[in-house]
C-alpha positions as CSV (number, residue, x, y, z in Angstrom):
1,M,18.5,-20.9,7.7
2,K,18.8,-18.4,4.5
3,K,18.4,-20.6,1.0
4,Y,20.3,-19.5,-2.2
5,R,20.3,-20.4,-5.7
6,I,23.2,-20.8,-8.0
7,T,22.2,-21.0,-12.0
8,C,24.9,-22.3,-14.0
9,N,26.0,-24.5,-16.7
10,E,26.7,-28.0,-17.2
11,E,30.5,-27.2,-17.6
12,Q,30.4,-25.1,-14.1
13,L,28.4,-27.6,-12.3
14,R,30.6,-30.3,-12.9
15,L,33.8,-27.7,-12.1
16,I,32.3,-27.0,-8.7
17,A,31.6,-30.8,-8.0
18,N,35.1,-32.0,-9.1
19,S,36.3,-28.6,-6.8
20,I,34.5,-29.5,-3.7
21,E,35.4,-33.3,-4.2
22,D,39.1,-32.8,-4.1
23,W,38.3,-30.3,-0.9
24,S,36.4,-33.3,1.0
25,R,39.3,-35.8,-0.1
26,F,41.8,-33.4,0.8
27,I,40.8,-32.7,4.2
28,S,39.7,-36.0,4.9
29,G,43.4,-37.1,4.2
30,Q,43.5,-38.3,0.4
31,C,45.5,-34.8,-0.1
32,E,46.3,-35.8,-4.0
33,L,44.1,-33.5,-5.4
34,D,43.0,-35.8,-8.5
35,N,40.9,-33.4,-10.1
36,A,43.2,-30.0,-9.8
37,T,46.7,-31.9,-10.0
38,H,45.6,-33.9,-13.5
39,M,45.8,-31.2,-15.4
40,V,49.9,-30.6,-14.4
41,E,52.2,-31.3,-17.4
42,P,54.3,-32.3,-17.8
43,V,53.5,-35.8,-15.8
44,E,56.5,-35.9,-14.2
45,N,55.4,-32.8,-12.2
46,M,52.0,-34.0,-11.6
47,H,53.4,-37.3,-9.6
48,E,55.6,-35.0,-8.2
49,V,53.3,-32.2,-6.9
50,R,51.0,-35.2,-5.4
51,D,53.6,-36.5,-4.1
52,I,54.7,-33.8,-2.2
53,L,51.1,-33.1,-1.2
54,D,51.4,-36.6,0.4
55,K,53.9,-36.6,2.4
56,Q,54.9,-32.9,3.0
57,V,51.1,-31.5,3.7
58,R,48.7,-34.3,4.8
59,P,51.1,-35.3,7.8
60,L,49.9,-31.6,8.6
61,I,46.0,-31.9,7.6
62,V,45.5,-35.7,9.3
63,P,48.2,-36.0,12.0
64,D,45.9,-38.5,13.8
65,L,45.7,-40.9,11.2
66,P,48.2,-43.6,12.1
67,Y,48.7,-45.0,8.6
68,P,50.1,-44.0,5.3
69,G,47.0,-44.3,2.9
70,S,44.4,-44.0,5.3
71,S,41.9,-41.2,5.2
72,Y,38.5,-40.4,7.4
73,G,35.5,-41.6,5.4
74,W,32.4,-40.0,3.4
75,S,31.1,-38.7,6.9
76,G,34.0,-37.5,8.6
77,G,33.9,-41.0,11.1
78,D,36.1,-40.4,13.7
79,C,37.8,-37.4,12.6
80,P,38.6,-35.5,16.3
81,N,37.9,-31.7,14.7
82,D,34.7,-31.5,15.2
83,H,34.7,-28.6,12.3
84,Q,36.5,-31.2,9.8
85,R,34.8,-34.0,10.6
86,K,31.5,-31.6,9.6
87,A,33.2,-30.4,6.5
88,I,34.3,-33.8,5.3
89,A,30.3,-35.1,5.5
90,M,28.7,-31.6,3.8
91,S,31.9,-31.6,1.2
92,Y,31.2,-34.9,0.4
93,G,26.9,-34.8,0.2
94,I,28.1,-31.2,-1.8
95,Y,30.1,-33.1,-4.5
96,R,28.1,-36.5,-4.6
97,E,24.7,-35.2,-5.1
98,I,26.2,-33.1,-8.4
99,R,27.1,-36.0,-9.4
100,H,24.3,-38.1,-8.4
101,F,22.1,-35.7,-10.4
102,L,24.2,-35.7,-13.6
103,A,24.7,-39.3,-13.5
104,M,20.9,-40.1,-13.3
105,Q,20.6,-37.9,-16.6
106,H,21.9,-41.1,-18.4
107,P,20.6,-44.0,-16.0
108,E,20.9,-46.3,-19.0
109,D,24.8,-46.4,-18.0
110,S,24.1,-49.0,-15.4
111,W,28.2,-48.8,-14.4
112,N,27.9,-45.7,-13.1
113,V,28.2,-45.7,-9.3
114,Y,26.5,-42.4,-8.9
115,L,23.7,-44.0,-10.2
116,S,22.5,-44.9,-5.7
117,E,21.5,-42.8,-4.0
118,T,23.8,-40.2,-1.9
119,L,24.7,-41.1,1.5
120,R,23.8,-39.4,4.6
121,C,25.1,-38.6,8.4
122,P,23.8,-35.9,10.8
123,D,26.8,-34.1,10.5
124,Q,25.9,-33.4,6.4
125,G,22.9,-31.6,6.9
126,P,20.2,-31.4,4.2
127,L,21.3,-32.3,0.7
128,I,21.9,-29.7,-2.0
129,K,18.9,-29.8,-4.1
130,I,19.7,-29.3,-8.1
131,E,17.0,-28.6,-11.4
132,E,17.6,-28.3,-14.4
133,I,16.0,-24.8,-16.1
134,E,14.8,-24.2,-19.4
135,E,17.4,-21.7,-21.0
136,D,16.8,-17.7,-21.3
């Protein structure tokens, strides 16, 4: 399989993690898109957008989940759609590994849940590799 290298700054890396986390949570049934919708102003509009995503969009994304507020786990769990399950697992591994890398920059912050290793499962494939490089 081909491999690729992307060079970005920390702000871009955080934006990538936020975007992929929203995607991962969205397709697993947590359709609020927290990272994106927290920027909506005024706050009343943010709540309206999240309500629409939860009540109108979520049933279309995860029709097999029986309870409001339920979602598939980080690995895609019992998601009956093979493509969706794999996308959940892979996207979790990507955003979580970015968050882990950034947390390891400050291991003294012992409260940070991202200091622990990223969970693994077969659908995920290999975890991404991140390395800090010297500026040009």
